[in-house]
C-alpha positions as CSV (number, residue, x, y, z in Angstrom):
1,M,9.6,-19.2,56.4
2,S,11.9,-21.5,54.2
3,A,12.5,-22.1,50.7
4,A,14.4,-24.6,48.6
5,A,17.3,-23.4,46.3
6,I,16.3,-22.0,43.0
7,P,17.8,-23.3,40.1
8,P,20.3,-21.1,38.4
9,D,18.6,-20.9,34.9
10,L,15.5,-19.5,36.7
11,I,17.7,-16.9,38.4
12,A,19.0,-15.9,35.2
13,Q,15.4,-15.6,33.5
14,H,14.5,-13.1,36.2
15,Q,17.6,-11.1,35.3
16,I,19.3,-11.7,38.6
17,T,23.2,-12.2,38.6
18,P,25.0,-14.8,40.7
19,G,26.4,-11.8,43.0
20,E,22.8,-10.5,43.4
21,Y,21.4,-13.6,44.5
22,D,24.3,-14.3,46.9
23,K,23.2,-10.7,48.3
24,I,19.5,-11.9,48.2
25,V,20.3,-14.8,50.3
26,S,22.5,-12.7,52.7
27,I,19.5,-10.4,53.0
28,L,17.0,-13.2,53.8
29,G,19.2,-15.7,55.9
30,R,18.1,-18.3,53.5
31,E,16.9,-19.1,49.8
32,P,14.1,-16.9,49.0
33,S,10.9,-18.3,47.6
34,Y,9.9,-18.1,44.0
35,T,7.4,-15.3,44.4
36,E,10.3,-13.5,46.6
37,L,12.7,-14.0,43.6
38,G,10.0,-12.3,41.4
39,I,9.9,-9.6,44.1
40,F,13.7,-9.0,43.9
41,S,13.8,-9.1,40.5
42,V,11.5,-6.1,39.7
43,M,12.6,-4.0,42.5
44,W,16.2,-4.6,41.6
45,S,15.8,-4.1,37.8
46,E,17.4,-1.3,36.2
47,H,14.2,0.3,35.5
48,C,13.3,0.6,39.5
49,S,16.6,0.6,40.9
50,Y,18.6,2.9,38.8
51,K,21.6,0.5,39.7
52,S,23.8,1.7,36.9
53,S,23.1,5.2,37.3
54,R,22.3,6.3,40.9
55,L,25.9,6.8,41.2
56,H,26.2,9.6,38.5
57,L,22.9,11.0,39.1
58,K,24.1,12.3,42.2
59,K,26.1,14.8,40.4
60,L,23.0,16.7,39.2
61,P,21.8,20.1,41.2
62,T,18.6,19.0,42.8
63,R,18.1,22.1,45.3
64,G,16.9,25.6,44.6
65,K,14.7,28.3,46.3
66,L,11.5,27.1,44.6
67,V,12.2,23.3,45.1
68,V,9.8,22.0,47.5
69,Q,10.5,18.5,46.5
70,G,13.2,17.0,44.6
71,P,14.2,13.5,43.3
72,G,12.8,10.4,45.5
73,E,9.2,11.1,45.1
74,N,6.7,10.1,42.6
75,A,7.1,13.8,40.9
76,G,9.1,17.0,41.6
77,I,7.5,20.1,43.2
78,I,8.2,23.8,43.0
79,D,6.6,26.6,44.4
80,I,4.6,29.1,42.1
81,G,3.7,31.5,44.6
82,G,0.3,32.6,45.8
83,G,0.1,29.4,48.2
84,Y,0.3,27.3,45.1
85,V,2.6,24.5,43.6
86,I,3.2,22.5,40.4
87,A,4.3,18.8,40.4
88,F,5.8,17.7,37.3
89,K,7.9,14.8,35.8
90,I,8.8,12.9,32.7
91,E,9.0,9.2,32.2
92,S,9.5,6.6,29.3
93,H,7.4,3.9,27.7
94,N,10.0,2.8,25.3
95,H,10.2,-0.9,25.3
96,P,6.2,-1.1,25.7
97,S,5.8,1.0,22.9
98,F,7.6,-0.8,20.5
99,I,5.9,-4.3,21.4
100,E,2.3,-2.9,21.5
101,P,2.4,0.8,20.4
102,F,-1.4,1.8,21.1
103,Q,-1.4,0.5,24.5
104,G,2.2,1.2,25.2
105,A,2.1,4.8,24.9
106,A,-1.7,5.1,26.3
107,T,-0.4,3.5,29.7
108,G,2.7,5.7,29.6
109,V,0.6,8.5,29.6
110,G,-1.7,7.2,32.5
111,G,1.3,6.3,34.5
112,I,2.8,9.8,34.5
113,L,-1.0,11.3,35.0
114,R,-1.1,9.0,38.2
115,D,2.3,10.4,39.3
116,I,1.2,13.8,39.3
117,F,-2.3,13.0,41.4
118,T,-0.4,10.9,43.5
119,M,1.2,13.9,44.9
120,G,-2.2,15.8,45.6
121,A,-1.6,17.7,42.3
122,R,-4.4,17.9,39.4
123,P,-2.9,17.3,36.1
124,I,-3.3,20.1,33.7
125,A,-0.7,19.7,30.9
126,V,1.0,16.6,28.8
127,L,3.9,16.8,26.5
128,D,5.5,14.0,24.3
129,S,9.0,13.7,23.2
130,L,8.9,11.0,20.8
131,R,11.6,9.1,18.4
132,F,10.8,6.7,15.5
133,G,12.7,5.2,12.8
134,R,12.9,6.1,9.2
135,M,9.2,5.8,7.5
136,D,11.0,5.6,4.0
137,D,13.2,2.9,4.8
138,P,12.3,-0.4,2.7
139,A,13.5,-2.9,5.4
140,S,11.6,-1.2,8.2
141,G,9.5,1.6,7.2
142,K,6.0,0.1,7.1
143,R,6.7,-1.1,10.8
144,N,8.0,2.3,11.8
145,R,5.0,3.7,10.3
146,R,2.8,1.4,12.3
147,I,4.7,2.3,15.4
148,L,4.1,6.0,15.0
149,G,0.5,5.8,14.3
150,G,-0.1,3.1,17.5
151,V,1.8,5.5,19.3
152,V,0.3,8.8,18.4
153,S,-3.1,7.2,18.6
154,G,-2.5,5.9,22.2
155,I,-1.3,9.4,23.6
156,A,-4.3,10.9,22.0
157,H,-6.5,8.3,23.3
158,Y,-5.4,8.4,27.0
159,G,-5.0,11.9,27.2
160,N,-8.4,12.7,25.2
161,C,-10.6,10.6,27.2
162,F,-9.0,11.4,30.6
163,G,-9.4,15.4,29.8
164,V,-6.0,16.9,29.9
165,P,-4.5,18.9,27.3
166,T,-1.5,17.4,25.2
167,V,0.0,21.3,24.7
168,G,3.3,20.0,22.8
169,G,6.4,17.9,22.3
170,E,8.7,17.1,19.8
171,C,9.0,14.1,16.9
172,I,12.4,12.9,15.5
173,F,13.1,10.0,13.2
174,E,16.4,8.3,12.8
175,S,17.6,5.1,11.6
176,C,19.0,4.2,15.2
177,Y,15.4,4.2,16.4
178,D,14.3,1.6,13.8
179,G,14.0,-1.2,16.3
180,N,13.9,0.8,19.4
181,P,11.3,3.8,19.6
182,L,11.2,6.4,22.4
183,V,8.2,7.4,24.0
184,N,8.8,9.9,27.0
185,V,5.7,11.6,28.1
186,F,6.2,14.7,30.5
187,A,2.9,15.7,32.7
188,L,2.4,18.8,35.2
189,G,-0.2,19.4,37.7
190,V,-1.2,22.0,40.4
191,C,-2.2,22.3,43.9
192,K,-2.5,24.3,47.0
193,K,0.8,23.8,49.2
194,E,-0.8,22.4,51.9
195,D,-2.3,20.0,50.0
196,V,0.9,18.1,49.0
197,F,0.8,14.3,49.7
198,Y,3.8,11.7,49.8
199,A,4.3,8.1,49.4
200,K,4.9,7.5,52.8
201,A,3.7,4.8,55.3
202,S,3.2,5.9,58.8
203,G,1.0,5.1,62.0
204,V,1.7,1.3,63.0
205,G,-1.7,-0.4,63.2
206,N,-3.2,1.8,60.2
207,P,-4.9,0.1,57.5
208,V,-3.5,-0.3,53.8
209,I,-6.2,0.0,51.5
210,Y,-6.1,-0.7,47.7
211,V,-8.1,1.2,45.3
212,G,-9.3,1.3,41.6
213,A,-9.1,-1.5,38.8
214,R,-8.8,-5.1,39.9
215,T,-5.6,-7.0,39.3
216,G,-4.9,-9.1,36.1
217,R,-2.0,-10.7,34.6
218,D,-1.1,-7.8,32.4
219,G,2.1,-6.0,32.9
220,I,3.6,-9.2,34.6
221,H,7.7,-8.3,34.5
222,G,7.1,-5.0,32.8
223,A,9.9,-3.4,34.5
224,S,12.3,-6.4,34.1
225,M,11.2,-6.4,30.4
226,A,12.3,-2.4,30.4
227,S,15.6,-3.4,31.5
228,A,16.6,-5.6,29.0
229,E,17.7,-5.4,25.2
230,F,15.5,-6.7,22.2
231,T,15.9,-9.8,20.7
232,E,14.1,-11.8,18.1
233,E,11.8,-12.8,21.0
234,S,10.4,-9.5,21.9
235,K,7.3,-9.7,20.4
236,Q,6.3,-12.8,22.2
237,K,6.2,-10.1,25.3
238,R,2.9,-8.6,24.4
239,P,1.6,-10.0,28.1
240,N,4.3,-7.7,29.6
241,V,2.5,-4.6,28.0
242,Q,-0.5,-3.1,30.1
243,V,-3.8,-2.3,28.9
244,G,-5.3,1.2,30.0
245,D,-8.4,2.7,30.8
246,P,-8.3,6.4,30.9
247,F,-12.2,6.7,31.9
248,L,-11.5,4.6,35.0
249,E,-8.3,6.7,35.7
250,K,-10.3,9.7,35.6
251,L,-12.9,8.8,38.1
252,L,-9.5,7.5,40.2
253,L,-8.1,11.1,40.0
254,E,-11.3,12.7,41.2
255,A,-11.9,10.0,44.2
256,C,-8.3,10.2,45.3
257,I,-8.2,14.1,45.4
258,E,-11.5,14.1,47.4
259,A,-10.5,11.2,49.6
260,M,-7.0,13.0,50.2
261,H,-9.2,16.3,51.3
262,T,-11.1,14.3,53.9
263,G,-8.1,14.3,56.1
264,A,-8.0,10.5,56.6
265,I,-5.2,9.6,54.2
266,V,-1.9,9.7,55.6
267,G,0.2,8.3,52.5
268,I,-0.5,7.3,48.9
269,Q,1.1,5.5,46.4
270,D,0.3,4.9,42.4
271,M,1.0,1.1,41.5
272,G,3.2,1.7,38.6
273,A,6.2,-0.4,37.7
274,A,6.5,-3.3,39.8
275,G,2.9,-2.9,40.8
276,L,1.7,-4.1,44.0
277,T,5.2,-4.8,45.2
278,C,6.6,-1.3,44.4
279,S,3.9,0.7,46.3
280,T,4.3,-1.4,49.3
281,C,7.7,-1.7,49.9
282,E,8.5,2.0,48.6
283,M,5.8,3.3,51.1
284,G,7.3,1.3,53.9
285,S,10.8,2.1,53.4
286,R,10.2,5.7,53.0
287,G,8.1,5.6,56.3
288,E,10.7,3.2,57.9
289,V,7.6,1.0,58.9
290,G,6.6,-2.6,57.5
291,V,3.9,-3.3,55.7
292,E,1.8,-6.6,55.8
293,I,-0.8,-7.5,53.2
294,E,-3.3,-10.4,52.7
295,L,-3.3,-11.4,48.9
296,D,-7.0,-13.2,49.3
297,R,-8.4,-9.7,49.9
298,V,-6.7,-8.1,46.6
299,P,-9.6,-7.3,43.9
300,Q,-8.6,-9.9,41.2
301,R,-10.2,-9.7,37.8
302,E,-8.7,-13.2,36.9
303,T,-9.2,-16.4,38.8
304,G,-6.4,-18.6,40.1
305,M,-3.7,-16.0,40.4
306,T,-0.4,-16.9,42.1
307,P,0.9,-14.8,44.8
308,Y,3.8,-14.1,42.4
309,E,1.4,-13.1,39.5
310,I,-0.4,-10.5,42.0
311,M,2.7,-9.2,43.4
312,L,4.4,-8.6,39.9
313,S,1.0,-7.5,37.8
314,E,1.2,-4.0,36.4
315,S,-2.4,-3.7,35.7
316,Q,-3.3,-0.1,35.3
317,E,-5.4,2.2,37.2
318,R,-4.8,1.4,40.7
319,M,-3.2,3.2,44.0
320,L,-2.6,2.2,47.3
321,L,-3.4,4.1,50.3
322,V,-2.7,4.2,54.2
323,A,-5.6,6.0,56.2
324,D,-5.9,6.9,60.0
325,K,-7.2,4.0,61.7
326,G,-10.9,4.5,62.7
327,R,-11.5,6.7,59.7
328,E,-11.5,3.9,57.1
329,E,-15.3,4.2,56.4
330,E,-14.3,7.9,55.2
331,V,-12.5,6.6,52.5
332,F,-14.8,3.6,51.3
333,R,-17.7,6.3,51.2
334,V,-15.6,8.4,48.7
335,F,-14.7,5.7,46.5
336,R,-18.1,3.9,46.6
337,K,-19.3,7.4,45.5
338,W,-17.3,7.4,42.2
339,G,-18.0,3.7,41.5
340,L,-14.6,2.5,42.4
341,E,-13.5,-0.4,44.5
342,A,-11.8,0.1,47.7
343,V,-10.5,-2.7,49.9
344,E,-8.6,-2.8,53.0
345,I,-5.8,-5.8,52.1
346,G,-3.5,-5.1,55.0
347,V,-1.6,-3.0,57.8
348,V,1.4,-0.8,58.6
349,T,3.6,-2.9,61.3
350,G,6.5,-1.4,63.3
351,D,9.1,-4.3,61.9
352,G,10.3,-2.7,58.8
353,K,9.5,-5.6,56.5
354,L,7.4,-6.5,53.5
355,R,5.1,-9.3,54.6
356,V,2.7,-10.6,52.0
357,K,0.2,-13.5,53.0
358,Q,-2.1,-16.0,51.1
359,R,-4.6,-17.9,52.9
360,G,-2.9,-17.2,56.2
361,N,0.5,-18.4,55.1
362,I,3.6,-16.3,54.4
363,V,4.6,-16.3,50.7
364,A,7.3,-13.6,51.0
365,E,8.9,-11.5,53.9
366,I,11.8,-9.2,53.2
367,P,12.9,-6.2,54.7
368,N,11.8,-2.8,53.1
369,R,14.7,-1.0,53.1
370,E,17.2,-3.4,51.5
371,L,14.3,-4.2,49.0
372,A,13.5,-0.7,48.1
373,D,16.4,1.7,48.7
374,E,19.7,-0.6,49.1
375,A,19.5,-2.3,45.7
376,P,23.0,-3.1,44.2
377,L,24.7,-0.4,43.3
378,Y,27.3,-0.5,40.1
379,D,29.9,1.8,39.3
380,R,30.2,0.4,35.8
381,P,33.4,0.8,33.7
382,H,33.3,3.5,31.2
383,T,36.0,4.6,28.6
384,Q,35.5,7.3,26.4
385,P,32.2,7.5,24.2
386,M,33.2,5.9,20.9
387,R,33.5,7.8,17.9
388,R,32.1,5.9,14.9
389,V,31.9,9.1,12.4
390,P,34.8,11.1,11.5
391,L,35.7,14.2,12.8
392,Q,36.4,16.2,9.8
393,A,33.9,17.0,7.0
394,P,33.2,15.0,3.7
395,P,33.7,16.9,0.4
396,L,30.9,19.2,0.4
397,P,28.6,19.7,-2.6
398,A,28.3,23.5,-3.8
399,P,25.3,24.6,-1.9
400,N,21.9,25.1,-4.0
401,V,20.1,26.9,-1.2
402,E,16.8,27.4,-3.1
403,Q,16.4,23.9,-3.2
404,A,17.9,22.9,-0.1
405,L,15.5,25.2,2.0
406,L,12.7,23.4,0.0
407,D,14.1,19.9,0.9
408,L,14.5,20.8,4.7
409,V,11.1,22.1,5.6
410,A,9.8,19.0,3.8
411,S,12.0,16.5,6.0
412,A,10.6,14.4,8.6
413,D,12.3,16.0,11.6
414,L,11.2,19.8,10.5
415,C,8.1,19.7,8.7
416,S,4.5,20.7,10.3
417,K,3.7,17.9,13.1
418,R,0.1,19.1,12.7
419,W,-1.2,15.5,11.5
420,I,0.3,14.4,15.1
421,W,-1.1,17.1,17.4
422,E,-4.4,17.6,15.6
423,Q,-5.4,14.1,17.3
424,Y,-4.7,15.7,20.5
425,D,-7.3,17.8,22.5
426,Y,-4.7,20.5,23.4
427,L,-7.4,23.2,24.6
428,V,-9.8,20.8,27.1
429,R,-9.4,23.0,30.5
430,S,-9.6,26.0,28.7
431,S,-6.2,27.1,30.2
432,T,-4.0,26.4,27.0
433,V,-2.2,29.8,26.2
434,A,0.0,28.4,23.4
435,G,0.0,25.0,22.3
436,P,1.5,22.6,19.8
437,G,3.5,24.4,17.2
438,A,4.8,27.1,19.5
439,E,8.0,28.2,20.9
440,A,7.0,26.7,24.2
441,A,3.6,25.6,25.6
442,I,2.0,27.9,28.0
443,I,-0.8,26.9,30.5
444,R,-2.7,29.5,32.3
445,I,-2.7,29.0,36.5
446,K,-6.4,30.4,37.1
447,E,-5.6,30.4,41.0
448,T,-2.5,32.4,40.7
449,G,-3.2,34.9,37.6
450,T,0.1,33.4,36.5
451,S,1.2,31.0,33.8
452,I,3.7,28.2,33.3
453,A,5.8,27.8,30.2
454,M,6.9,24.2,29.4
455,S,9.4,23.1,26.8
456,L,10.8,19.6,25.8
457,D,14.3,19.1,23.9
458,G,16.5,16.6,23.3
459,N,19.0,16.1,20.2
460,G,20.5,12.5,19.8
461,R,22.6,13.4,17.0
462,Y,24.3,15.9,19.0
463,C,24.7,13.8,22.0
464,Y,26.0,11.0,19.8
465,L,28.8,13.2,18.6
466,S,29.6,14.5,21.9
467,P,27.4,13.4,24.8
468,R,28.4,16.2,27.3
469,E,27.9,18.8,24.7
470,G,24.9,17.6,23.3
471,A,23.1,17.3,27.0
472,M,24.4,21.0,27.4
473,L,22.6,22.1,24.2
474,A,19.7,20.4,25.3
475,V,19.1,22.3,28.5
476,A,20.3,25.7,26.8
477,E,17.8,25.3,23.9
478,S,14.8,24.2,26.4
479,C,15.8,27.2,28.6
480,R,15.9,29.5,25.5
481,N,12.5,28.3,24.3
482,L,11.0,29.5,27.3
483,S,12.8,32.7,27.5
484,T,11.8,33.7,23.9
485,V,8.2,33.5,25.2
486,G,9.3,35.6,28.0
487,A,9.3,33.1,30.8
488,L,12.2,32.5,33.5
489,P,13.2,29.1,33.5
490,V,13.3,27.6,37.0
491,A,13.2,23.8,37.4
492,A,13.8,20.6,35.2
493,T,13.4,17.4,34.7
494,N,15.3,14.5,32.7
495,C,14.5,11.4,30.7
496,L,17.7,9.6,30.2
497,N,17.4,7.0,27.1
498,F,20.9,5.3,26.4
499,G,21.7,1.9,25.1
500,N,23.4,-1.2,27.3
501,P,24.8,0.4,30.2
502,E,27.2,-2.9,30.7
503,R,29.2,-1.7,27.5
504,P,31.9,0.8,28.7
505,E,31.4,3.1,25.6
506,I,27.7,3.4,26.2
507,M,28.1,4.1,29.9
508,A,30.8,6.5,29.0
509,Q,27.9,8.4,27.1
510,L,25.4,8.4,30.2
511,V,28.4,9.9,32.4
512,E,29.2,12.5,30.1
513,A,25.6,13.5,29.1
514,I,24.9,13.7,33.2
515,E,28.0,15.7,33.7
516,G,27.3,18.1,30.9
517,M,23.5,18.5,32.1
518,S,24.7,19.1,35.6
519,E,26.8,21.9,34.5
520,A,24.3,23.4,32.1
521,C,21.6,23.0,34.8
522,R,23.5,24.7,37.9
523,F,24.4,28.0,35.2
524,F,20.8,28.6,34.4
525,D,19.8,27.7,37.9
526,T,17.5,25.0,36.9
527,P,17.6,22.2,39.4
528,I,16.5,18.6,38.3
529,T,13.6,17.9,40.6
530,G,13.2,14.2,39.2
531,G,12.9,12.2,36.1
532,N,13.7,8.7,34.6
533,V,16.4,6.7,33.2
534,S,15.9,4.5,30.5
535,L,18.5,1.9,29.6
536,Y,19.0,-1.2,27.2
537,N,17.5,0.5,24.4
538,E,18.8,-1.7,21.9
539,T,17.8,-4.1,19.5
540,L,19.9,-6.9,18.2
541,G,23.0,-5.3,19.9
542,E,22.5,-2.0,18.1
543,G,21.9,0.9,20.3
544,I,19.9,4.1,19.7
545,Y,21.6,7.5,19.9
546,P,22.3,8.8,23.4
547,T,19.1,10.6,24.0
548,P,18.9,12.7,27.1
549,V,15.4,14.6,27.1
550,L,15.3,18.1,29.1
551,G,11.7,19.4,30.3
552,I,12.1,22.5,31.7
553,V,9.4,24.7,33.2
554,G,9.1,28.5,33.7
555,L,7.1,31.3,35.1
556,M,5.6,34.0,33.7
557,K,2.9,36.7,34.0
558,T,-0.3,35.3,31.9
559,A,0.0,37.1,28.5
560,A,-0.4,36.2,25.1
561,P,3.4,35.6,23.6
562,A,4.8,37.3,21.0
563,G,4.7,34.1,18.7
564,I,6.8,32.5,15.8
565,A,5.1,34.4,12.7
566,F,5.6,37.6,11.3
567,R,2.3,39.7,11.6
568,N,2.8,43.0,9.4
569,P,4.5,43.9,6.4
570,G,7.1,46.7,7.0
571,R,8.7,46.0,10.2
572,A,12.6,45.4,11.1
573,V,13.8,42.0,11.3
574,M,16.5,41.8,13.9
575,L,19.0,39.0,14.6
576,L,19.7,38.7,18.7
577,G,23.0,36.9,19.3
578,G,24.5,37.8,15.6
579,I,25.1,35.5,12.7
580,G,27.4,33.3,14.9
581,A,30.6,31.4,14.2
582,A,30.4,28.3,12.3
583,D,33.0,26.0,10.6
584,D,32.5,22.8,8.7
585,T,33.2,20.4,11.7
586,R,30.4,21.9,13.5
587,L,28.1,21.5,10.5
588,G,28.2,17.8,10.9
589,G,25.4,17.3,13.1
590,T,23.0,19.8,11.8
591,Q,19.9,19.1,9.9
592,Y,21.5,20.1,6.8
593,A,24.2,17.8,6.9
594,K,21.4,14.7,7.6
595,V,19.1,16.1,4.7
596,I,21.2,17.4,2.1
597,V,24.8,16.0,2.6
598,K,23.1,12.8,4.0
599,Q,26.2,12.1,6.5
600,L,27.1,12.4,10.1
601,W,30.3,14.0,11.2
602,G,32.2,16.3,13.6
603,L,31.0,18.1,16.5
604,P,27.7,19.6,17.6
605,P,27.4,23.5,17.6
606,A,29.6,25.2,20.1
607,L,28.0,26.8,23.3
608,D,29.0,29.5,25.2
609,L,27.3,29.5,28.4
610,D,27.7,33.1,29.4
611,L,26.4,34.2,25.8
612,E,23.7,32.1,25.9
613,K,22.3,33.5,29.4
614,R,22.7,36.9,28.3
615,V,20.6,36.5,25.1
616,Q,18.2,34.6,27.0
617,D,18.0,37.5,29.6
618,A,18.0,40.0,26.9
619,I,14.9,38.5,24.8
620,R,12.9,37.9,28.0
621,D,13.2,41.7,28.6
622,I,12.6,42.5,25.1
623,V,9.3,40.3,25.0
624,N,8.1,41.3,28.3
625,Q,8.3,45.0,27.4
626,D,6.2,44.4,24.1
627,L,9.1,45.3,21.9
628,A,8.8,42.3,19.7
629,E,6.0,41.2,17.1
630,S,7.4,37.8,16.6
631,A,10.3,36.1,18.0
632,H,11.9,32.6,17.4
633,D,15.0,31.0,18.6
634,L,17.4,29.6,15.7
635,S,18.1,25.8,16.3
636,D,16.9,23.0,13.9
637,G,17.8,23.9,10.2
638,G,19.5,27.3,10.9
639,L,18.5,30.5,10.1
640,A,17.1,30.0,6.6
641,V,14.5,27.4,8.3
642,T,13.9,29.6,11.4
643,L,13.0,32.5,8.5
644,A,10.6,30.3,6.7
645,E,9.0,29.0,10.0
646,C,8.4,32.8,10.8
647,A,6.7,32.9,7.4
648,F,4.1,30.3,7.9
649,G,1.6,32.3,9.7
650,P,-1.9,33.2,8.7
651,A,-0.7,36.8,7.3
652,G,1.4,35.2,4.8
653,I,4.1,37.9,5.6
654,G,7.6,36.9,4.8
655,A,11.0,39.0,5.0
656,R,14.0,40.2,2.8
657,L,17.2,39.6,4.5
658,D,20.9,41.0,3.5
659,L,23.2,39.3,5.9
660,D,26.7,41.2,6.4
661,S,29.0,37.9,6.8
662,D,31.9,36.1,5.3
663,L,30.5,32.6,5.9
664,R,29.8,30.4,2.8
665,P,26.1,30.3,2.1
666,D,25.7,26.9,3.2
667,L,27.4,27.5,6.7
668,L,25.5,31.0,7.0
669,L,22.2,30.0,6.4
670,F,22.2,26.3,8.0
671,H,24.5,26.2,10.6
672,E,22.7,25.6,14.0
673,G,24.8,27.5,16.1
674,P,22.6,28.5,19.5
675,S,22.4,31.9,21.6
676,R,20.3,33.3,18.7
677,V,16.7,34.8,18.1
678,L,15.1,36.1,15.0
679,L,12.5,38.9,15.9
680,S,10.5,41.1,14.0
681,T,9.8,44.9,15.8
682,A,8.1,48.2,15.0
683,Q,11.2,49.8,17.5
684,P,14.4,48.4,16.4
685,E,16.3,51.1,18.1
686,R,14.8,50.3,21.5
687,V,15.6,46.6,21.0
688,A,19.2,47.4,20.0
689,A,19.6,49.7,23.0
690,L,18.0,47.2,25.6
691,A,20.1,43.9,23.9
692,E,23.1,46.4,24.4
693,R,22.7,46.6,28.1
694,H,22.7,43.0,28.2
695,G,25.8,42.9,26.4
696,V,24.5,41.2,23.1
697,A,24.4,41.8,19.3
698,A,21.0,42.9,18.2
699,T,21.3,43.7,14.3
700,V,18.7,44.7,11.8
701,V,19.2,42.2,9.1
702,G,16.2,42.7,7.1
703,V,12.6,43.8,6.7
704,T,9.3,41.9,6.7
705,I,7.3,41.7,3.1
706,E,4.5,39.9,1.7
707,R,4.3,36.6,0.2
708,E,7.9,35.8,-0.3
709,I,11.1,35.2,1.5
710,E,14.5,36.7,0.0
711,I,17.8,36.4,1.3
712,R,21.1,38.4,0.2
713,Q,24.7,38.1,1.3
714,R,26.0,41.6,0.9
715,G,23.6,42.4,-1.7
716,N,23.9,39.4,-3.6
717,R,21.0,37.2,-4.0
718,L,21.2,33.8,-2.2
719,G,17.5,32.5,-3.0
720,R,14.2,33.5,-3.1
721,W,11.1,31.6,-2.0
722,D,7.2,32.0,-2.6
723,I,6.0,31.3,0.8
724,A,2.9,29.4,-0.5
725,Q,5.0,26.8,-2.2
726,L,7.4,26.4,1.1
727,Q,4.3,26.0,3.1
728,A,2.5,23.8,1.0
729,A,5.8,21.2,1.0
730,F,6.0,22.0,4.9
731,D,2.3,21.1,5.7
732,R,2.0,18.4,3.6
733,A,5.2,16.4,3.9
734,L,4.5,14.3,7.4
735,E,1.2,12.8,6.0
736,T,3.0,11.8,2.6
737,H,5.5,10.1,5.0
738,V,3.4,8.1,7.1
739,R,1.2,6.8,4.2
């Protein structure tokens, strides 16, 4: 086929650089057609090709003794024993959720669920990591509240209707997300090891079968949109946001799982970013074969669709299958049973090309490998992460710790997120052992008699101050959350949310964060099995904080976790890991600095990897030997906020602490040094002895009491709080903020 030269302005509109266009011409040996230009634009977009990050992602550890499938497939897979595996992954839907919050978030859930059941696994849990702008800002607050409401409603709608529990997550508010919210969704599924499927076409002559919803014009150029900064015209991009149907996706799940079990399916891929383009060329490239399709056979819900529109549509709830030749009817029978369309639209070929026909004419013909696996790879210039805030602390106010704790538990980041998670069905499927609000989410795997613990964590403030240290702290805290419920962290997935990689200081943030994450994941033996990179998170030139989000899974015996809340009065309160070291420089990224001082400075808390690992080993042993009645790691808000959260249980049990420390009261109570766990126990001597075997301090710092919290420092009272007053501020704050 031949094509006329494409005007430079049209090339630029597709976010194809002159150098990339020259490479396209070299690959094809001719000018591309308009449809081919569109295909290259989505497959070579940052969202699909990772052309700015691939070079550095190779630094991450991806192998481990439990890893069955690492990066490169729809989801990572690890062996959990008993002949079963879990598939899990995290994805972003940031840009669509800004433009159309409800559908952007809903289809984000739909997309990650398809990534899981494409692997042959049944989804059993979802978590979300959300970042929004300030709700009380006079200029952007109304919009931010609308985005928050739409995103939460969209997640709830899709997950609840599909029938998968949303069991946990996190929600943070910062000014840098005013024009660019982050919506990261994690999903996990389970299946037998022999039932795992891969997105790989094989068998020349085998039929290519389209199943699920019909193709429309929604979502066209969604992948390209997710690879560009927001401008004043971004709101005009609503057609780039897909529209989801969770009820249809539930049928699609059941039909796909049943079709897989017939043995007639040899490969399967969901139509996510880049739609039919991505599924055809990636399956062909992985199998080192070609795929030829006829667009006239593609089910369409709109008339007059062009080849360009059909190939680039990101309409939801669609899958592409390759079946054994001669067994097509077995597949069709299953999909008819579930009331879904299943149409043979093409065939596997032996020439390694994606060939697209319409009415018998070739409208696109591109080598699969060059399109899918040999996209441009850039070693973007990177300098040092730019420091826009001072290293030294400003003059700090004299601490009023009683008022400070009240203000902190009522702040947007630290207050109860019940308003959010009450919209989610977190108990559906009856396997939820610990859900929203717990230290880590826990799902029982009925088939093996064991459980999976899951935690999401990321701190953009820490990463802004030091991307490397911030990423390491995210790994450490996520692992600590799992260890605190008695689970052994075994594998991870990540979602890397950053600004424009063409700016050297932003690229430096990405490189530093990846290298820090790599070091920490190697240390904790939690290989990265897959993930997502979301770049160009900027609006009008203002980027977000570098926000890597870690999703880590752990294995544990099925048992009720100790829980966060104190249960009984008269129990010893112990601080595992000690008071910790702190100074003013390391206070600058804390919630105390944000809420009370209202400034950002310095460096994030210092992390000692070896101490962190010993603390995690110790708390796992303590919890698994039933020595802790409650356990809660210290993180955002420090010791005082952790203590308050432990008092917010149904029994109304608080504690009286007396701390032996030279630290200034604000540092003592609100520094966020890691590697610490607050626990209550009836057996302090046994806890101390076990901790000592791990080389970890475990000091009795107080005793549980009824109805109040009191903190002393060497006998001098620092503060005293009524639990009911604290909890009222904690419980009501978010609803007040969102009004």
